[in-house]
N, C-alpha and C positions, 0 to 999 in steps of 0.2 A: 945479452940475455935480459929480458924484461923482468922486473920484480913480480912476485906473485900477486894476483888480484885479491882484494879483500872479499870476504864472504859476508853477506848481510842476511839476517833472519828476523822474522817477527813472529812472536808466540802469543797467542791469546791466553789469558789467565782467567780463572773462575771469578764470576761476578760476586759470588757469595762470601768471599773472604774479606776480612777487615783490612785496613791499610797496612797494619803491622804484619799480618799474615801474607799479604801480597808481596811485601818487601822481602820477607823471609823466603818465600817460594822463588822469587826472582833471583835472589842471591844464590840460592841452592842450584838453580838451573845454570846460572852464569859460571859458578864454580865447577860444575860438571863439564860444561862446554869448554871452559878455558884450560882444561887439563887433558893432555894427551894420554894415551894408554901406557906410555912409559913413565908417566908422572911429571913430565916437563910441561911448562906453562906455555900457553898460546897468548900472544898479545891480543888484547880485546878492549872494547868499550861497550857500554850499554846504557839504555835509558828505559825507565819504567814510567808508563803513563796510566793514570787512573784518575777518575773524577766523577762528579755527578752526571755529566753527559758524555762520558768517555768509557767505552768498554776497556777494562784493564788489559794491557798488553805490554810486552817487553820487546824492545829493539836490541839486537845483539850484532855487533860488527866484530868479526875476527880478522886478524892480520893476514891470513893466507887461506886460500881455498883448500889446499892439500890438508892442512890441519883441520879445517872445518869438515871436510869429507870424512876424515878419520873419526872425528867426534860424532858426526851424524850416524856413522855405522855402529859405534859402540854405545851410544847413549840411548836410553829409553825415553824419548821425548813425550810419549803418550802418558807418562806417569807424573805429569805436572799437578794434576788435581789431587 
């Protein structure tokens, strides 16, 4: 049996937020994504990119597609702003 494939996501964040606000929103999103509905944690890593010539965005890699699918079903991703 093969190990589960990782799931990769990229989320745009609002341009209007200050760096501290961007970091807080990104951490909130990661925390929601990295917690299954039963409260257990999903192994993950992330990177937040923002700068003068870069639109703010978050890269999120989750350890397994099955956990990612569950998170995508239960999370309200449209509520980032």
